[in-house]
C-alpha positions as CSV (number, residue, x, y, z in Angstrom):
1,M,-52.0,-26.2,3.1
2,G,-50.5,-28.0,6.1
3,L,-49.3,-30.9,3.9
4,F,-47.9,-28.4,1.4
5,N,-46.0,-26.8,4.2
6,F,-44.5,-30.1,5.1
7,F,-43.0,-30.3,1.7
8,T,-41.6,-26.8,1.8
9,Q,-38.1,-26.1,2.9
10,E,-37.6,-22.5,3.8
11,I,-34.1,-21.1,4.2
12,A,-32.7,-17.6,4.7
13,I,-29.2,-16.9,3.4
14,D,-26.8,-14.1,4.2
15,L,-24.5,-14.5,1.2
16,G,-21.5,-12.5,2.5
17,T,-18.1,-11.8,1.0
18,A,-16.4,-13.2,4.0
19,N,-18.9,-15.5,5.7
20,T,-22.2,-17.2,4.5
21,L,-24.8,-17.9,7.1
22,I,-28.0,-20.0,6.6
23,I,-31.0,-19.9,8.9
24,Q,-33.7,-22.5,9.0
25,D,-36.6,-22.7,11.5
26,D,-35.2,-19.7,13.4
27,K,-31.9,-21.6,14.0
28,I,-28.6,-20.8,12.4
29,V,-27.7,-24.1,10.8
30,V,-24.7,-23.0,8.7
31,D,-22.0,-20.4,9.5
32,E,-19.0,-20.9,7.3
33,P,-16.4,-18.8,5.4
34,S,-17.5,-18.0,1.8
35,I,-14.8,-20.0,0.1
36,V,-14.6,-23.1,-2.0
37,A,-11.7,-25.3,-3.0
38,I,-11.7,-26.8,-6.5
39,N,-9.6,-29.5,-8.2
40,R,-8.1,-27.7,-11.3
41,R,-7.8,-31.0,-13.3
42,T,-11.3,-32.3,-12.9
43,G,-13.2,-29.1,-11.9
44,E,-14.8,-30.9,-8.9
45,V,-15.4,-29.3,-5.5
46,I,-13.0,-30.6,-2.9
47,A,-14.1,-28.6,0.1
48,V,-16.4,-25.7,1.1
49,G,-16.4,-23.3,4.0
50,K,-14.0,-23.9,7.0
51,K,-12.2,-26.9,5.3
52,A,-11.6,-24.8,2.2
53,M,-10.4,-21.9,4.4
54,Q,-7.8,-24.1,6.0
55,M,-6.4,-24.8,2.5
56,H,-6.5,-21.1,1.4
57,E,-3.0,-19.8,0.4
58,K,-1.5,-23.2,1.2
59,T,-2.5,-25.1,-2.0
60,H,-0.4,-26.7,-4.8
61,E,-1.0,-26.2,-8.5
62,N,-3.8,-28.8,-8.8
63,I,-6.0,-27.2,-6.2
64,K,-7.3,-23.6,-6.2
65,T,-9.3,-21.9,-3.6
66,I,-11.9,-19.3,-4.8
67,R,-13.8,-16.7,-2.9
68,P,-16.8,-16.4,-5.3
69,L,-18.1,-13.1,-3.9
70,K,-16.3,-9.9,-4.3
71,D,-17.6,-6.6,-2.7
72,G,-20.8,-8.3,-1.7
73,V,-21.7,-9.5,-5.2
74,I,-21.1,-12.7,-7.1
75,A,-17.9,-12.5,-9.1
76,D,-17.6,-16.2,-10.1
77,F,-20.9,-17.9,-11.0
78,Q,-19.9,-21.5,-11.0
79,A,-17.9,-21.3,-7.8
80,A,-20.8,-19.4,-6.1
81,E,-23.3,-22.1,-7.2
82,S,-20.9,-24.9,-6.0
83,M,-20.5,-23.1,-2.7
84,I,-24.2,-22.5,-2.1
85,E,-24.9,-26.1,-3.0
86,G,-22.2,-27.4,-0.7
87,L,-23.5,-25.2,2.2
88,I,-27.1,-26.3,1.7
89,A,-25.8,-29.9,1.7
90,M,-24.2,-29.3,5.1
91,M,-27.7,-28.8,6.5
92,G,-28.1,-32.5,6.4
93,P,-29.2,-35.2,3.9
94,K,-32.7,-35.5,5.3
95,K,-33.7,-32.3,3.7
96,R,-33.2,-33.6,0.2
97,F,-36.7,-35.1,-0.3
98,F,-38.3,-31.7,0.1
99,S,-39.8,-30.6,-3.2
100,H,-40.3,-26.9,-2.8
101,M,-37.5,-24.7,-1.6
102,K,-38.2,-21.1,-0.7
103,M,-35.2,-18.8,-0.1
104,V,-34.6,-15.2,1.0
105,I,-31.2,-14.0,0.1
106,C,-29.5,-10.8,1.3
107,I,-27.9,-8.4,-1.1
108,P,-26.0,-5.1,-0.8
109,S,-28.1,-1.9,-1.4
110,G,-25.8,-0.6,-4.1
111,I,-26.3,-3.7,-6.3
112,T,-27.1,-3.4,-10.0
113,E,-30.0,-5.2,-11.9
114,V,-27.5,-7.5,-13.6
115,E,-26.0,-8.5,-10.2
116,K,-29.5,-9.1,-8.9
117,R,-30.2,-11.4,-11.8
118,A,-27.0,-13.3,-11.1
119,V,-28.2,-14.0,-7.5
120,F,-31.6,-15.2,-8.8
121,D,-29.9,-17.5,-11.4
122,S,-27.6,-19.0,-8.7
123,A,-30.6,-19.7,-6.5
124,E,-32.5,-21.3,-9.4
125,H,-29.5,-23.6,-10.1
126,V,-29.7,-25.0,-6.6
127,D,-33.4,-25.8,-7.1
128,A,-35.0,-22.8,-5.3
129,K,-38.7,-22.6,-6.5
130,E,-39.3,-19.2,-4.8
131,T,-36.6,-16.7,-4.3
132,Y,-36.8,-13.3,-2.6
133,L,-34.0,-10.7,-2.2
134,I,-33.7,-8.3,0.7
135,H,-31.3,-5.3,1.0
136,E,-28.6,-5.8,3.7
137,P,-29.4,-2.6,5.8
138,M,-33.1,-3.6,5.9
139,A,-32.2,-7.1,7.0
140,A,-29.8,-5.7,9.7
141,A,-32.6,-3.3,11.0
142,L,-35.0,-6.3,11.3
143,G,-32.2,-8.4,12.9
144,I,-31.6,-5.9,15.7
145,G,-35.3,-5.6,16.4
146,L,-36.2,-2.2,14.9
147,D,-39.8,-1.7,13.7
148,V,-39.0,-0.8,10.0
149,E,-42.7,-0.1,9.2
150,E,-43.0,2.9,11.6
151,P,-42.7,6.4,10.3
152,I,-39.5,6.9,12.3
153,G,-36.0,7.3,10.8
154,N,-33.3,4.9,11.8
155,M,-29.7,4.9,10.4
156,I,-28.1,1.5,10.0
157,I,-24.3,1.1,9.3
158,D,-23.6,-2.5,8.2
159,I,-19.8,-3.1,7.9
160,G,-19.4,-6.5,6.3
161,G,-16.6,-8.2,4.5
162,G,-16.8,-6.5,1.1
163,T,-19.1,-3.5,1.5
164,T,-20.1,-1.0,4.1
165,E,-23.8,-0.2,3.8
166,I,-25.2,3.0,5.3
167,A,-28.9,3.5,5.0
168,V,-31.7,5.6,6.5
169,I,-34.8,3.4,6.9
170,A,-38.4,4.5,7.4
171,L,-41.8,3.2,6.4
172,S,-40.5,-0.2,5.1
173,G,-38.1,1.5,2.7
174,I,-34.6,2.9,2.3
175,V,-34.9,6.6,2.1
176,C,-31.2,7.3,1.3
177,D,-28.2,5.0,1.2
178,Q,-24.5,5.0,0.7
179,S,-22.8,1.7,-0.3
180,I,-19.0,1.8,-0.3
181,R,-16.6,-1.0,-1.1
182,I,-14.5,-0.5,1.9
183,A,-15.0,-3.0,4.7
184,G,-13.4,-6.0,6.4
185,D,-11.4,-7.2,3.3
186,E,-10.0,-3.7,2.8
187,F,-8.9,-3.6,6.5
188,T,-7.2,-7.0,6.0
189,N,-5.3,-5.6,2.9
190,D,-4.3,-2.5,4.8
191,I,-2.7,-4.6,7.5
192,M,-0.9,-6.7,4.9
193,N,0.5,-3.6,3.2
194,Y,1.4,-2.0,6.5
195,M,3.5,-5.0,7.6
196,K,5.2,-5.0,4.3
197,R,6.0,-1.3,4.4
198,Q,6.8,-0.9,8.1
199,H,8.3,-4.2,9.1
200,N,9.6,-5.6,5.8
201,I,7.6,-8.8,6.5
202,L,5.3,-10.5,4.1
203,I,2.2,-12.1,5.6
204,G,-0.8,-13.8,4.1
205,E,-4.5,-13.0,4.1
206,R,-5.2,-15.4,6.9
207,S,-2.5,-14.0,9.2
208,S,-3.7,-10.5,8.5
209,E,-7.2,-11.5,9.5
210,Q,-5.9,-12.9,12.8
211,I,-4.1,-9.6,13.5
212,K,-7.4,-7.7,12.8
213,I,-9.3,-10.0,15.2
214,H,-6.7,-10.0,18.0
215,V,-5.4,-6.4,18.0
216,G,-7.6,-4.5,15.5
217,S,-8.5,-1.1,16.7
218,A,-10.0,2.2,15.3
219,L,-8.5,4.3,18.1
220,Q,-4.8,5.0,19.0
221,E,-5.7,4.8,22.7
222,L,-8.2,2.3,24.2
223,D,-9.5,2.0,27.8
224,N,-8.8,-1.8,28.0
225,P,-6.2,-2.5,25.3
226,P,-5.6,-6.0,24.0
227,E,-2.2,-7.7,24.5
228,D,0.4,-7.4,21.7
229,F,0.1,-10.1,19.1
230,P,3.0,-12.2,17.6
231,V,3.0,-12.3,13.8
232,N,4.9,-14.9,11.7
233,G,5.8,-14.1,8.1
234,R,8.6,-14.0,5.6
235,D,11.4,-11.4,5.9
236,L,11.6,-9.5,2.6
237,M,15.3,-8.8,3.0
238,T,16.6,-12.3,3.8
239,G,13.7,-14.5,2.6
240,I,13.8,-16.3,5.9
241,P,10.6,-16.8,8.1
242,K,10.6,-14.6,11.2
243,Q,8.3,-13.4,14.0
244,I,7.6,-9.9,15.1
245,T,5.1,-8.5,17.7
246,V,2.5,-5.8,16.8
247,S,0.4,-3.6,19.1
248,Y,-3.1,-2.3,18.7
249,S,-2.0,1.3,18.2
250,E,0.1,0.3,15.2
251,I,-2.9,-1.5,13.6
252,S,-5.1,1.5,14.3
253,H,-2.6,3.6,12.3
254,A,-2.7,1.1,9.5
255,L,-6.5,1.1,9.3
256,D,-6.9,4.9,9.7
257,K,-7.4,5.8,6.0
258,S,-10.1,3.2,5.4
259,I,-12.0,4.1,8.6
260,S,-11.8,7.8,7.5
261,K,-13.5,6.9,4.2
262,I,-16.3,5.1,6.1
263,E,-16.7,8.2,8.3
264,D,-17.0,10.4,5.2
265,A,-19.7,8.1,3.7
266,I,-21.6,8.3,7.0
267,L,-21.5,12.1,6.9
268,K,-22.5,12.1,3.3
269,A,-25.6,9.9,4.1
270,L,-26.5,12.2,7.0
271,E,-26.2,15.2,4.6
272,N,-28.7,13.6,2.2
273,T,-31.2,12.7,4.9
274,P,-34.5,14.6,4.8
275,P,-34.7,17.0,7.8
276,E,-37.6,15.3,9.6
277,L,-35.8,12.0,9.5
278,A,-32.6,13.7,10.6
279,A,-34.5,14.9,13.7
280,D,-35.4,11.3,14.4
281,I,-31.8,10.1,14.0
282,Y,-30.7,12.7,16.5
283,K,-32.9,11.0,19.0
284,T,-32.3,7.4,18.1
285,G,-28.6,7.5,17.1
286,L,-26.8,5.3,14.7
287,Y,-26.8,1.4,14.7
288,L,-23.7,-0.5,13.9
289,T,-23.9,-4.1,12.6
290,G,-21.8,-6.5,10.7
291,G,-18.4,-8.0,11.5
292,G,-16.7,-4.6,11.2
293,A,-18.7,-3.4,14.2
294,L,-16.5,-5.6,16.4
295,L,-13.5,-3.5,15.7
296,R,-12.4,-2.0,19.0
297,G,-13.2,1.6,19.5
298,L,-15.0,2.1,16.2
299,D,-18.3,3.1,17.9
300,K,-16.4,5.7,19.9
301,R,-14.6,7.1,16.8
302,I,-17.9,7.4,14.8
303,A,-19.6,9.0,17.8
304,Q,-16.8,11.6,18.1
305,K,-17.0,12.4,14.4
306,T,-20.8,12.7,14.2
307,K,-21.6,13.9,17.7
308,L,-24.4,11.3,17.8
309,P,-24.9,8.2,20.0
310,V,-23.7,5.0,18.4
311,H,-25.2,1.6,19.4
312,V,-23.4,-1.6,18.5
313,A,-25.8,-4.6,18.0
314,D,-25.7,-7.4,20.5
315,D,-24.5,-10.0,18.0
316,P,-23.4,-7.8,15.1
317,L,-22.1,-10.7,13.0
318,R,-25.5,-12.4,12.9
319,A,-27.9,-9.4,12.8
320,V,-28.2,-9.5,9.1
321,V,-29.0,-13.3,8.9
322,R,-31.5,-13.0,11.8
323,G,-33.3,-10.2,9.9
324,T,-33.3,-12.3,6.7
325,G,-34.9,-15.1,8.8
326,T,-37.6,-12.7,10.0
327,A,-38.3,-11.6,6.4
328,L,-38.6,-15.3,5.4
329,K,-41.4,-15.8,7.9
330,N,-43.2,-12.7,6.6
331,T,-42.7,-12.8,2.9
332,D,-46.3,-11.9,2.2
333,K,-46.3,-9.0,4.7
334,F,-43.1,-7.1,3.8
335,T,-43.4,-5.0,0.7
336,F,-39.6,-4.3,0.4
337,L,-38.7,-7.9,-0.6
338,I,-37.7,-8.2,-4.3
339,D,-38.9,-11.3,-6.2
340,R,-38.0,-12.6,-9.7
341,K,-40.9,-10.8,-11.4
342,S,-39.8,-7.4,-10.2
343,V,-36.3,-7.6,-11.8
């Protein structure tokens, strides 16, 4: 068995709409944006991850950049396979002689059977011999160190790039869940539309993302506010590039509607929670993970709405991939993993 282990390559993948992370031997070996650049003429892959992201929205007609995942699921098969292949290649050439690849891949909890099959097929095309799927909220719970096998209810809110997953977990299973397609990408679109409406300035996806990182906020008033952020874009009236400055309170106004929808989904999930588990949640509170958890003041806003304590994970961006890595080490122990035979 020891020799067989030597020829086994085990990797855990958090296949996200915005970022894809790969963990191997308890180390995060790849952390790249989920994007691929393709030559339109030949169909070959030019760049994957950060390099492709630098090309995004700056390409000429012979190059196109594709984000293969939309709302947490694979929207473009070929691009997704090219991206996974490219990211696995980034782990280094020495891994190539391994004959048996075992993967655990993270999926949204609201995924359909057809979408599950798409993930399995993509894994098969990159030569995975054993593939397991794990639901995102379950991976997030493992990643922040919760004991998912205990008969205690925990509520996880995972705000990713494409979906927000809200789930109550107990006894190695998801008791009730809400999966809404409002998350980081929607916030980015809100900011783009707000700049267009309010300031008559057209900005791209990447600039909008930068605004979200630097001055994104869920509250109109913060205790330690970030400095105003300069934004460059094209003036819609004159067509000339110009710069304006935005404050965090403006951005909180732009994001307000989307955050309200997330709050409604949290309240709906709490409403559907069995009473005994609701009693546990009152004691344990809510756990925020995913990139969206980094939005300033979001934990306070949710706490005000639900009157429950809200805990933000230590490293919310990597909680899901860490949990996926934990599941990879215990594939025989965890019953909530889905393999090819059960789809």
